[in-house]
Phi, psi and omega in degrees: 000131184283159175286137179268137175248137180250160171216139181254119174254125190253131165279093186291336181291327184273331184298127178260013167072036184289333177077012179290319185292328180293320177290324180289338179291114183286343186247011178056034186270001188240148161201167184276148183297149184244119180075003171246138176226162180279189186286351172252011173090010185263144168286143187237166182286144180217147176269124189252342179216080185291342182295333180261358185285136178254355183075037188280342174072012171307316185296316183293327182294311186271000170295113191286344183255353179070038182274345188250131177240130181248131181247156177230140175214136179273125177272144173291000000 
């Protein structure tokens, strides 16, 4: 069975920085932006370590505003 690789796309403009996705991520591939804010003044989620993301979608499931989209790809 091949390894699954994930990619998280964040709608930074809608993210309110609640940190639920960061806590839910089992691979620690997400964090809140440091020193950057969106147009509403919130720190937003960023994928900082995409190489360890498995695409499990835990982050997207817990996001109360639906700001995250997760893609999965099987690697050879």
